[in-house]
C-alpha positions, 0 to 999 in steps of 0.5 A, spaced: 512 364 102 517 365 107 515 371 110 508 367 111 512 362 115 515 367 120 508 370 123 505 362 123 511 360 127 511 365 132 504 364 133 505 357 134 510 358 139 507 363 143 501 359 144 504 352 144 509 353 149 504 354 155 499 349 152 505 344 152 506 346 159 499 345 162 498 338 159 505 336 162 503 339 169 496 335 168 500 329 166 504 329 172 499 331 177 495 325 174 501 320 175 502 322 182 495 321 184 495 314 181 501 313 185 498 315 191 492 311 190 496 305 189 501 306 195 495 307 200 492 300 199 497 295 202 498 289 197 494 283 199 501 279 202 502 285 206 495 285 209 496 277 210 503 278 214 500 283 218 494 278 220 499 273 221 503 277 226 497 279 230 496 272 231 503 270 233 503 276 238 496 273 241 499 266 242 505 269 245 501 273 250 497 267 252 503 263 253 506 268 257 500 268 261 500 260 262 507 261 264 505 266 270 500 261 272 504 255 272 509 259 276 504 261 281 502 254 282 509 252 283 509 257 289 503 255 292 506 248 292 500 245 287 505 242 282 511 242 287 516 236 287 514 230 291 516 231 298 522 227 301 521 223 307 527 224 312 531 218 312 528 215 306 532 212 300 531 213 293 530 205 292 525 205 297 521 211 294 521 208 287 519 201 290 513 205 294 
């Protein structure tokens, strides 16, 4: 009976080791594919933050343009400080 087990174990080892290696390699590749698929799609929270960041950048750009327009208007005198007439005191200006 023991003599029958030695050839059986040897056949199992000869064919079993490569089969186990193939199955293990296949499982590893499948897990890597699943991980890549999961990481390639950003979570909803990240997408939401990206949209919010884009909106904030647009708002900052609009405000920077508005500031530049105001500077140009001040340079042209459209929004300049009221002109002081020579010899006029502060009290005279307030009462007028």
